[in-house]
C-alpha angles and dihedrals in degrees: 000000000000112000119225116246090232095046117058121218112267121248116251089244088062091058100060111127142049121317130189128196128232100177146016118182124187129207091253091061096257113142133191122196100155107060111108108234129183120184115184113192125194131172092304101325118092141173127200129192123189121184127176113237126264105028124182116264096238089205091156092060121092097159146001093275091061095061115110124210089259089052090051092051091051092049091047089069090071128095133202141146143178136200139096133322124222141177124206096188095269108038136030117219129200102207109205115221088164123029126180090203122057117276108289127226094238133050118251097245137134148129128280130208138160122253103185103302094338120097106219120207120195119187121242100206097026117031098233122144125216128187116213131192125197117230102262100211115039125073121230095239138134097033126181138143142189131208107211143190121203109241095216104035104026094228120143125251139186130204117188132175124186115173111306093346132079137180129199125194131188122183124227121253093225115066113218123222110281124248095019129106114254090238089065091048092050094045089052094050115125094224143355094271091056090050092049091050089057091052093048096102116113126210109165134179126196152143131274106229137158089262092057142271102318122196114228101168132022145159085237106059095201089065092063108110095020122119121223092228086195124180135172123240130192091274108021149335133292119207127184112249138158129255119227090268091053098257116143114250139169115245115206120221135186114217111233100173137007134198121192126351109333092201088077086065093056129098133187092229111100125223121242114274098241116109137221 
């Protein structure tokens, strides 16, 4: 993102909230105005989910094990990442602790400036342009986030709430080959279980409501409609998840870092007693 000389770069504190994207334009002239993008920005933690439109309904899928090779190839078109957001005085960078796609060649960094009510992002290493729009209704408070590590698998997780929205991210256990597209990795899988393992990276978006934190969009379609049913224990966090066969389980997480007041991430609804 190249900042305009007449429009200073915004402060990170000005960017808290939910953002959607109306445009990305690449140096070769390719443009995308249809992908559904949700960027939720906290104090420094952020999560981002990008889904081509339209996506299949996946109504036949209740868990990872039900995904077919064709399903996996469709899901591999998605993008999403989570981590921490920094500004060095010239460029913003979205460091990716979790990335749905394989590790890219270039850092996700650029400049930001306002063009009327559009936040314009211009890439530092690749000269793309993105147009961002702040959610016009919801406030950016309360804001809190957790960096997590799964107690049984060791994978990283992120849990972020900003106002009435939340995002939850869980890394996959199997690392795909770097600098490839996930479609190529899935297509080259030796069997369906290997393909499913590559897809098993969750980046979910949802709403905070009296009934709980309900997921409305996710890289894993069988998570849509689920609630996190999260609760804190003496030494961590338990979040409702799904086993490969679709059964509801409780996944145990250790908290490795916290931003803001973690009590705003709590709910009185308890997770199911199963473990993973």
